[in-house]
One Martini backbone bead per residue (centre of mass of N, CA, C, O) as a GRO file, in nm:
protein
  412
    1MET     BB    1 -20.219   2.018   7.829
    2ASP     BB    2 -20.321   1.709   7.724
    3ILE     BB    3 -20.152   1.429   7.568
    4SER     BB    4 -20.217   1.152   7.414
    5ARG     BB    5 -20.020   0.825   7.478
    6ASN     BB    6 -20.169   0.535   7.451
    7TYR     BB    7 -19.983   0.361   7.277
    8TYR     BB    8 -19.764   0.342   7.508
    9LEU     BB    9 -19.929   0.273   7.755
   10ASN     BB   10 -20.033  -0.002   7.644
   11GLN     BB   11 -19.756  -0.133   7.634
   12LEU     BB   12 -19.706  -0.129   7.938
   13ILE     BB   13 -19.957  -0.286   8.020
   14GLU     BB   14 -19.893  -0.547   7.855
   15LYS     BB   15 -19.598  -0.574   8.023
   16GLN     BB   16 -19.700  -0.625   8.288
   17ASN     BB   17 -19.548  -0.853   8.483
   18ASN     BB   18 -19.313  -1.013   8.281
   19GLY     BB   19 -19.008  -1.005   8.422
   20LEU     BB   20 -18.915  -0.739   8.284
   21VAL     BB   21 -18.738  -0.474   8.169
   22LYS     BB   22 -18.872  -0.167   8.098
   23ILE     BB   23 -18.759   0.012   7.803
   24ILE     BB   24 -18.756   0.359   7.749
   25SER     BB   25 -18.692   0.495   7.437
   26GLY     BB   26 -18.539   0.804   7.310
   27ILE     BB   27 -18.560   1.109   7.242
   28ARG     BB   28 -18.534   1.392   7.366
   29ARG     BB   29 -18.845   1.532   7.460
   30CYS     BB   30 -19.079   1.299   7.378
   31GLY     BB   31 -19.215   1.176   7.675
   32LYS     BB   32 -19.103   0.964   7.884
   33SER     BB   33 -19.154   1.088   8.163
   34TYR     BB   34 -19.463   1.128   8.124
   35LEU     BB   35 -19.528   0.829   8.091
   36LEU     BB   36 -19.446   0.750   8.378
   37ASP     BB   37 -19.494   1.067   8.488
   38PRO     BB   38 -19.829   1.030   8.517
   39MET     BB   39 -19.950   0.797   8.347
   40PHE     BB   40 -19.855   0.521   8.476
   41LYS     BB   41 -19.894   0.596   8.768
   42ASN     BB   42 -20.201   0.652   8.748
   43TYR     BB   43 -20.275   0.371   8.658
   44LEU     BB   44 -20.182   0.228   8.913
   45LEU     BB   45 -20.361   0.382   9.113
   46ASP     BB   46 -20.633   0.309   8.965
   47SER     BB   47 -20.560  -0.015   9.013
   48GLY     BB   48 -20.464  -0.015   9.344
   49VAL     BB   49 -20.194   0.101   9.386
   50GLY     BB   50 -19.988   0.203   9.617
   51GLU     BB   51 -19.781   0.463   9.678
   52SER     BB   52 -19.564   0.284   9.845
   53HIS     BB   53 -19.542   0.085   9.563
   54ILE     BB   54 -19.404   0.348   9.429
   55ILE     BB   55 -19.082   0.394   9.277
   56LYS     BB   56 -18.979   0.726   9.201
   57LEU     BB   57 -18.698   0.835   8.983
   58ASP     BB   58 -18.498   1.122   8.905
   59LEU     BB   59 -18.167   1.096   8.766
   60ASP     BB   60 -18.162   1.417   8.649
   61SER     BB   61 -18.165   1.518   8.940
   62ILE     BB   62 -18.008   1.685   9.196
   63GLU     BB   63 -18.158   1.540   9.440
   64ASN     BB   64 -18.034   1.246   9.307
   65ASP     BB   65 -17.720   1.243   9.280
   66TYR     BB   66 -17.639   1.025   9.501
   67LEU     BB   67 -17.785   0.783   9.317
   68LEU     BB   68 -17.551   0.738   9.093
   69ASP     BB   69 -17.475   0.527   9.283
   70ALA     BB   70 -17.533   0.201   9.268
   71HIS     BB   71 -17.534   0.121   9.571
   72LYS     BB   72 -17.727   0.345   9.670
   73LEU     BB   73 -17.964   0.275   9.491
   74TYR     BB   74 -18.008  -0.013   9.589
   75GLU     BB   75 -18.050   0.054   9.888
   76TYR     BB   76 -18.286   0.249   9.861
   77ILE     BB   77 -18.487   0.048   9.734
   78CYS     BB   78 -18.471  -0.182   9.942
   79ASP     BB   79 -18.578  -0.004  10.185
   80LYS     BB   80 -18.875   0.016  10.044
   81ILE     BB   81 -18.890  -0.299  10.076
   82ILE     BB   82 -19.131  -0.435  10.331
   83ASP     BB   83 -19.284  -0.650  10.151
   84THR     BB   84 -19.466  -0.893   9.936
   85GLU     BB   85 -19.557  -0.695   9.756
   86LYS     BB   86 -19.580  -0.522   9.478
   87TYR     BB   87 -19.328  -0.330   9.310
   88TYR     BB   88 -19.287  -0.010   9.145
   89ILE     BB   89 -19.022   0.082   8.927
   90LEU     BB   90 -18.930   0.428   8.842
   91LEU     BB   91 -18.668   0.516   8.607
   92ASP     BB   92 -18.517   0.816   8.520
   93GLU     BB   93 -18.236   0.814   8.352
   94VAL     BB   94 -18.049   0.544   8.407
   95GLN     BB   95 -17.771   0.604   8.247
   96LYS     BB   96 -17.643   0.782   8.484
   97VAL     BB   97 -17.574   0.504   8.602
   98GLU     BB   98 -17.307   0.339   8.704
   99GLY     BB   99 -17.407   0.013   8.686
  100PHE     BB  100 -17.725  -0.044   8.641
  101GLU     BB  101 -17.740  -0.341   8.558
  102ALA     BB  102 -17.690  -0.463   8.842
  103VAL     BB  103 -17.929  -0.335   8.979
  104LEU     BB  104 -18.154  -0.462   8.803
  105ASN     BB  105 -18.076  -0.759   8.842
  106GLY     BB  106 -18.112  -0.755   9.150
  107LEU     BB  107 -18.417  -0.661   9.157
  108LEU     BB  108 -18.545  -0.906   8.995
  109LYS     BB  109 -18.534  -1.093   9.265
  110LYS     BB  110 -18.773  -0.933   9.344
  111ASN     BB  111 -19.092  -0.775   9.423
  112VAL     BB  112 -19.083  -0.653   9.105
  113ASP     BB  113 -19.147  -0.377   8.868
  114ILE     BB  114 -18.967  -0.249   8.584
  115TYR     BB  115 -18.904   0.105   8.484
  116VAL     BB  116 -18.724   0.268   8.214
  117THR     BB  117 -18.518   0.540   8.104
  118GLY     BB  118 -18.360   0.658   7.786
  119SER     BB  119 -18.148   0.876   7.552
  120ASN     BB  120 -17.964   0.624   7.470
  121SER     BB  121 -17.832   0.331   7.301
  122LYS     BB  122 -17.595   0.241   7.488
  123PHE     BB  123 -17.794   0.097   7.703
  124LEU     BB  124 -17.853  -0.118   7.437
  125SER     BB  125 -17.620  -0.275   7.406
  126LYS     BB  126 -17.485  -0.582   7.376
  127ASP     BB  127 -17.358  -0.589   7.658
  128ILE     BB  128 -17.621  -0.521   7.816
  129ILE     BB  129 -17.801  -0.743   7.708
  130THR     BB  130 -17.622  -0.962   7.822
  131GLU     BB  131 -17.655  -0.872   8.117
  132PHE     BB  132 -17.971  -0.924   8.110
  133ARG     BB  133 -18.040  -1.199   7.981
  134GLY     BB  134 -18.330  -1.132   7.844
  135ARG     BB  135 -18.455  -0.888   8.063
  136GLY     BB  136 -18.531  -0.696   7.821
  137ASP     BB  137 -18.794  -0.442   7.722
  138GLU     BB  138 -18.860  -0.251   7.447
  139ILE     BB  139 -18.978   0.098   7.419
  140ARG     BB  140 -19.027   0.295   7.147
  141MET     BB  141 -19.003   0.649   7.136
  142TYR     BB  142 -19.170   0.925   6.995
  143PRO     BB  143 -19.274   1.176   6.881
  144LEU     BB  144 -19.533   1.316   6.778
  145SER     BB  145 -19.774   1.244   6.601
  146PHE     BB  146 -19.995   1.379   6.398
  147LYS     BB  147 -20.244   1.281   6.553
  148GLU     BB  148 -20.155   1.391   6.828
  149PHE     BB  149 -20.117   1.682   6.738
  150PHE     BB  150 -20.413   1.729   6.624
  151SER     BB  151 -20.569   1.680   6.901
  152VAL     BB  152 -20.445   1.996   6.993
  153TYR     BB  153 -20.529   2.148   6.742
  154ASN     BB  154 -20.625   2.487   6.630
  155GLY     BB  155 -20.739   2.363   6.331
  156THR     BB  156 -20.662   2.257   6.041
  157LYS     BB  157 -20.511   1.997   5.881
  158GLU     BB  158 -20.347   2.172   5.686
  159ALA     BB  159 -20.217   2.359   5.897
  160ALA     BB  160 -20.098   2.135   6.073
  161LEU     BB  161 -19.905   2.013   5.863
  162ASN     BB  162 -19.738   2.264   5.806
  163GLU     BB  163 -19.635   2.288   6.100
  164TYR     BB  164 -19.518   2.001   6.139
  165LEU     BB  165 -19.301   2.023   5.907
  166ILE     BB  166 -19.143   2.251   6.068
  167TYR     BB  167 -19.170   2.173   6.407
  168GLY     BB  168 -19.288   1.914   6.474
  169GLY     BB  169 -19.330   1.671   6.781
  170LEU     BB  170 -19.252   1.812   7.025
  171PRO     BB  171 -19.443   1.880   7.287
  172LEU     BB  172 -19.339   2.177   7.356
  173THR     BB  173 -19.378   2.287   7.074
  174THR     BB  174 -19.686   2.247   7.058
  175LEU     BB  175 -19.734   2.437   7.330
  176THR     BB  176 -19.622   2.660   7.165
  177LYS     BB  177 -19.743   2.949   7.019
  178THR     BB  178 -19.508   3.082   6.866
  179ASP     BB  179 -19.280   3.081   6.620
  180SER     BB  180 -19.039   3.208   6.772
  181ASN     BB  181 -19.056   3.013   7.019
  182LYS     BB  182 -19.018   2.752   6.865
  183ILE     BB  183 -18.740   2.817   6.752
  184LYS     BB  184 -18.597   2.867   7.021
  185TYR     BB  185 -18.645   2.589   7.139
  186LEU     BB  186 -18.507   2.420   6.917
  187GLU     BB  187 -18.231   2.559   6.938
  188ARG     BB  188 -18.179   2.495   7.234
  189GLU     BB  189 -18.195   2.187   7.209
  190ARG     BB  190 -17.979   2.155   6.999
  191ASN     BB  191 -17.742   2.287   7.170
  192ARG     BB  192 -17.789   2.176   7.479
  193THR     BB  193 -17.866   1.870   7.411
  194TYR     BB  194 -17.796   1.717   7.146
  195LEU     BB  195 -17.507   1.813   7.086
  196LYS     BB  196 -17.399   1.778   7.371
  197ASP     BB  197 -17.441   1.482   7.386
  198VAL     BB  198 -17.252   1.405   7.151
  199ILE     BB  199 -16.993   1.560   7.230
  200ASP     BB  200 -16.951   1.474   7.529
  201ARG     BB  201 -16.988   1.162   7.517
  202ASN     BB  202 -16.757   1.148   7.257
  203ASN     BB  203 -16.529   1.357   7.256
  204ILE     BB  204 -16.551   1.595   7.051
  205GLN     BB  205 -16.335   1.826   6.887
  206ASN     BB  206 -16.462   1.867   6.588
  207VAL     BB  207 -16.737   2.053   6.563
  208GLU     BB  208 -16.745   2.170   6.277
  209GLU     BB  209 -16.764   1.895   6.128
  210LEU     BB  210 -17.025   1.803   6.257
  211ASP     BB  211 -17.198   2.037   6.159
  212TYR     BB  212 -17.156   1.981   5.855
  213LEU     BB  213 -17.270   1.697   5.849
  214ILE     BB  214 -17.555   1.773   5.943
  215GLU     BB  215 -17.612   1.966   5.709
  216ILE     BB  216 -17.597   1.759   5.484
  217ILE     BB  217 -17.817   1.552   5.587
  218SER     BB  218 -18.042   1.766   5.609
  219SER     BB  219 -18.034   1.842   5.292
  220SER     BB  220 -18.059   1.499   5.214
  221VAL     BB  221 -18.329   1.392   5.254
  222GLY     BB  222 -18.381   1.085   5.078
  223SER     BB  223 -18.087   1.035   5.005
  224LEU     BB  224 -17.830   0.877   4.887
  225THR     BB  225 -17.573   0.744   5.111
  226ASN     BB  226 -17.229   0.772   5.247
  227PRO     BB  227 -16.926   0.818   5.384
  228LEU     BB  228 -16.773   0.856   5.118
  229LYS     BB  229 -16.956   1.072   4.995
  230LEU     BB  230 -16.930   1.271   5.235
  231SER     BB  231 -16.620   1.313   5.218
  232ARG     BB  232 -16.632   1.465   4.943
  233SER     BB  233 -16.772   1.718   5.052
  234PHE     BB  234 -16.528   1.810   5.219
  235LEU     BB  235 -16.328   1.833   4.979
  236ASN     BB  236 -16.493   2.042   4.818
  237ARG     BB  237 -16.463   2.259   5.044
  238ASP     BB  238 -16.174   2.115   5.149
  239PHE     BB  239 -15.881   1.972   5.039
  240LYS     BB  240 -15.766   1.950   5.357
  241SER     BB  241 -15.943   1.749   5.460
  242THR     BB  242 -15.970   1.492   5.741
  243MET     BB  243 -16.247   1.368   5.667
  244THR     BB  244 -16.329   1.053   5.696
  245ASP     BB  245 -16.523   0.779   5.652
  246LYS     BB  246 -16.471   0.668   5.939
  247THR     BB  247 -16.554   0.921   6.095
  248ILE     BB  248 -16.838   0.944   5.977
  249PHE     BB  249 -16.942   0.674   6.073
  250LYS     BB  250 -16.908   0.748   6.372
  251TYR     BB  251 -17.087   1.003   6.380
  252LEU     BB  252 -17.349   0.864   6.288
  253SER     BB  253 -17.361   0.677   6.533
  254PHE     BB  254 -17.397   0.902   6.740
  255LEU     BB  255 -17.669   1.007   6.623
  256GLU     BB  256 -17.816   0.740   6.668
  257ASP     BB  257 -17.769   0.716   6.978
  258ALA     BB  258 -17.948   0.998   7.005
  259PHE     BB  259 -18.203   0.968   6.806
  260LEU     BB  260 -18.181   1.167   6.547
  261ILE     BB  261 -18.132   0.919   6.357
  262GLU     BB  262 -18.204   0.709   6.060
  263LYS     BB  263 -18.158   0.412   5.883
  264SER     BB  264 -18.218   0.305   5.534
  265LYS     BB  265 -18.210   0.030   5.365
  266ARG     BB  266 -18.154  -0.160   5.093
  267TYR     BB  267 -18.389  -0.370   4.893
  268ASP     BB  268 -18.392  -0.656   4.705
  269ILE     BB  269 -18.678  -0.783   4.592
  270LYS     BB  270 -18.594  -1.019   4.394
  271GLY     BB  271 -18.325  -1.110   4.562
  272LYS     BB  272 -18.365  -1.098   4.870
  273LYS     BB  273 -18.163  -0.845   4.961
  274TYR     BB  274 -17.921  -0.658   5.102
  275ILE     BB  275 -17.790  -0.321   5.067
  276GLU     BB  276 -17.562  -0.155   5.249
  277THR     BB  277 -17.471   0.039   5.000
  278PRO     BB  278 -17.645   0.277   5.001
  279TYR     BB  279 -17.840   0.509   5.203
  280LYS     BB  280 -18.085   0.640   5.420
  281ILE     BB  281 -18.171   0.951   5.593
  282TYR     BB  282 -18.354   1.017   5.894
  283PHE     BB  283 -18.550   1.218   6.102
  284THR     BB  284 -18.714   1.203   6.403
  285ASP     BB  285 -18.730   1.529   6.382
  286LEU     BB  286 -18.823   1.801   6.193
  287GLY     BB  287 -18.751   2.042   6.375
  288ILE     BB  288 -18.456   1.965   6.420
  289ARG     BB  289 -18.375   1.955   6.129
  290ASN     BB  290 -18.448   2.257   6.065
  291SER     BB  291 -18.257   2.383   6.280
  292PHE     BB  292 -17.987   2.298   6.138
  293LEU     BB  293 -18.097   2.509   5.890
  294ASN     BB  294 -18.253   2.759   5.999
  295PHE     BB  295 -18.518   2.724   5.822
  296ARG     BB  296 -18.440   2.724   5.501
  297GLN     BB  297 -18.512   2.404   5.426
  298VAL     BB  298 -18.858   2.355   5.321
  299GLU     BB  299 -18.910   2.068   5.161
  300GLU     BB  300 -19.192   1.900   5.114
  301PRO     BB  301 -19.116   1.625   4.981
  302HIS     BB  302 -18.896   1.545   5.195
  303LEU     BB  303 -19.067   1.580   5.452
  304MET     BB  304 -19.288   1.378   5.374
  305GLU     BB  305 -19.106   1.131   5.363
  306ASN     BB  306 -19.013   1.151   5.658
  307LEU     BB  307 -19.295   1.136   5.782
  308ILE     BB  308 -19.370   0.854   5.676
  309TYR     BB  309 -19.142   0.704   5.806
  310ASN     BB  310 -19.213   0.774   6.101
  311GLU     BB  311 -19.499   0.655   6.103
  312LEU     BB  312 -19.413   0.363   6.045
  313LYS     BB  313 -19.234   0.334   6.298
  314ILE     BB  314 -19.450   0.394   6.509
  315ARG     BB  315 -19.624   0.135   6.404
  316GLY     BB  316 -19.373  -0.098   6.382
  317TYR     BB  317 -19.214  -0.087   6.127
  318SER     BB  318 -19.013  -0.202   5.893
  319VAL     BB  319 -18.783   0.012   5.690
  320ASP     BB  320 -18.722   0.017   5.344
  321VAL     BB  321 -18.549   0.034   5.040
  322GLY     BB  322 -18.653  -0.026   4.728
  323VAL     BB  323 -18.535  -0.261   4.469
  324VAL     BB  324 -18.573  -0.251   4.108
  325GLU     BB  325 -18.537  -0.448   3.826
  326ILE     BB  326 -18.510  -0.326   3.490
  327ARG     BB  327 -18.595  -0.294   3.153
  328ASP     BB  328 -18.407  -0.066   2.924
  329LYS     BB  329 -18.426  -0.181   2.650
  330ASP     BB  330 -18.087  -0.313   2.644
  331SER     BB  331 -18.106  -0.268   2.957
  332LYS     BB  332 -18.030  -0.248   3.301
  333LYS     BB  333 -18.212  -0.118   3.592
  334GLN     BB  334 -18.250   0.072   3.889
  335ILE     BB  335 -18.532   0.116   4.100
  336GLU     BB  336 -18.744   0.286   4.332
  337ILE     BB  337 -18.886   0.229   4.650
  338ASP     BB  338 -18.931   0.403   4.918
  339PHE     BB  339 -19.111   0.164   5.072
  340VAL     BB  340 -19.053  -0.128   5.277
  341CYS     BB  341 -19.300  -0.291   5.476
  342ASN     BB  342 -19.283  -0.465   5.800
  343LEU     BB  343 -19.535  -0.678   5.987
  344GLY     BB  344 -19.497  -0.969   5.998
  345SER     BB  345 -19.720  -1.062   5.740
  346LYS     BB  346 -19.687  -0.774   5.658
  347LYS     BB  347 -19.684  -0.591   5.335
  348TYR     BB  348 -19.550  -0.283   5.185
  349TYR     BB  349 -19.567  -0.063   4.902
  350ILE     BB  350 -19.426   0.276   4.903
  351GLN     BB  351 -19.517   0.595   4.782
  352SER     BB  352 -19.397   0.934   4.766
  353ALA     BB  353 -19.630   1.209   4.669
  354LEU     BB  354 -19.733   1.521   4.645
  355SER     BB  355 -19.806   1.468   4.326
  356VAL     BB  356 -20.034   1.313   4.048
  357SER     BB  357 -20.164   1.511   3.826
  358ASP     BB  358 -19.940   1.427   3.651
  359ASP     BB  359 -19.885   1.180   3.425
  360ASP     BB  360 -19.577   1.147   3.444
  361LYS     BB  361 -19.566   1.125   3.752
  362LYS     BB  362 -19.748   0.879   3.776
  363LYS     BB  363 -19.571   0.686   3.610
  364GLN     BB  364 -19.321   0.708   3.789
  365GLU     BB  365 -19.459   0.588   4.049
  366LEU     BB  366 -19.569   0.317   3.916
  367ARG     BB  367 -19.335   0.158   3.787
  368PRO     BB  368 -19.211   0.000   4.032
  369LEU     BB  369 -19.477  -0.137   4.123
  370LEU     BB  370 -19.533  -0.291   3.842
  371ASN     BB  371 -19.241  -0.459   3.893
  372VAL     BB  372 -19.401  -0.612   4.113
  373ASP     BB  373 -19.500  -0.973   4.142
  374ASP     BB  374 -19.652  -0.964   4.397
  375PHE     BB  375 -19.936  -0.955   4.645
  376PHE     BB  376 -19.868  -0.704   4.774
  377LYS     BB  377 -19.934  -0.399   4.871
  378LYS     BB  378 -19.987  -0.094   4.678
  379ILE     BB  379 -19.873   0.251   4.743
  380ILE     BB  380 -19.983   0.599   4.713
  381ILE     BB  381 -19.878   0.890   4.872
  382THR     BB  382 -20.077   1.194   4.877
  383LYS     BB  383 -20.162   1.555   4.875
  384ASP     BB  384 -20.388   1.539   4.717
  385GLY     BB  385 -20.733   1.660   4.714
  386VAL     BB  386 -20.821   1.342   4.736
  387SER     BB  387 -20.965   1.063   4.748
  388SER     BB  388 -20.937   0.751   4.795
  389TYR     BB  389 -20.802   0.504   4.552
  390ARG     BB  390 -20.828   0.267   4.285
  391ASN     BB  391 -20.689   0.124   4.030
  392ASP     BB  392 -20.673  -0.115   3.779
  393ASP     BB  393 -20.408  -0.245   3.942
  394GLY     BB  394 -20.471  -0.205   4.266
  395ILE     BB  395 -20.367   0.072   4.340
  396LEU     BB  396 -20.326   0.279   4.615
  397PHE     BB  397 -20.459   0.601   4.666
  398LEU     BB  398 -20.335   0.798   4.940
  399ASN     BB  399 -20.415   1.020   5.157
  400ILE     BB  400 -20.228   1.176   5.393
  401TYR     BB  401 -20.453   1.221   5.608
  402GLU     BB  402 -20.556   0.931   5.618
  403PHE     BB  403 -20.291   0.800   5.692
  404LEU     BB  404 -20.240   0.967   5.965
  405LEU     BB  405 -20.553   0.940   6.102
  406ASN     BB  406 -20.552   0.626   6.015
  407ASP     BB  407 -20.444   0.334   6.153
  408ASN     BB  408 -20.590   0.155   5.894
  409SER     BB  409 -20.503   0.270   5.605
  410LEU     BB  410 -20.337   0.025   5.473
  411ASP     BB  411 -20.628  -0.157   5.476
  412LEU     BB  412 -20.829  -0.026   5.254
   0.00000   0.00000   0.00000
């Protein structure tokens, strides 16, 4: 069963022959290899590029183990370039090669167009970007969006969303038939791939503390936190804990490097400035998040908030937590808007609410939006089974299914 990932394929096509290394990054098993081959490779073949002018290497495969030496990789590719026509180089898991930056920079001087994948952000660090000297162009890839997931789902959108919130959007999870096999797959990937990536790559000795940290942040999706607050959780569990805020900061960075989590900073809307701490943490894939908790805590409001965050990121928005200062009787206090989203000249203020059928809940969700006095669109996304509508204040109440299935839903 093929799942269309045309959103990412079109990005590669738009960047074709732009003189830069196209870097496809993202969490493991999200579909980066499939995007390169067969999707992009088939596009090249259909466009008239000859098979001999497509050099595709899987550097995570044992058969190419000898090419993990940078000099051998460079020589191998150069030997394949035998004429002046354009060659397309597709390298999967290029971060496996020590010194790959020099290989790519050397190849850029030839008649080639280069596309690479990698599963951790260390190969996009400042040092490497400097090495590329502005010659790298990143395409960030995520697990399946709900719309992509639903395109191959055999059932109603309501049943699809319930399943998506539990098992997430990794393509192989979607194609696995039974609940038990989905859980086994996610647990296997969690243990063998994601955690192993983080532990081995960063030489972490105290695995138990890393496990507990992940359990804490998995349990508190959408809650404000920071390393100091998290370190107190360790002390509450064991007053002899040596897990400091500095170590926690480092461990969170490792999880970000593996694309397991993302941080969303708070933004003071009236003061127009960022508040560095505390911040919110969201998981790139809900299935992996749930697997860290052995599928015990499947709280729909928190998962829906994480889902909306991921969908906004997939669509290319920068996403912050909005902070609005209001007067409450004789004092001032800060209240939150779940998401402040920006893309070019577009900006949206968005609240996530499972239901607003209760008047008090509706007032609670409206209050921060009504205290923002600029002209940008204000939206409440809800799972209530009603069609989208605007209230008298011009605030859009948007049904979650319309938001997820309509690419232009924010502009309704």
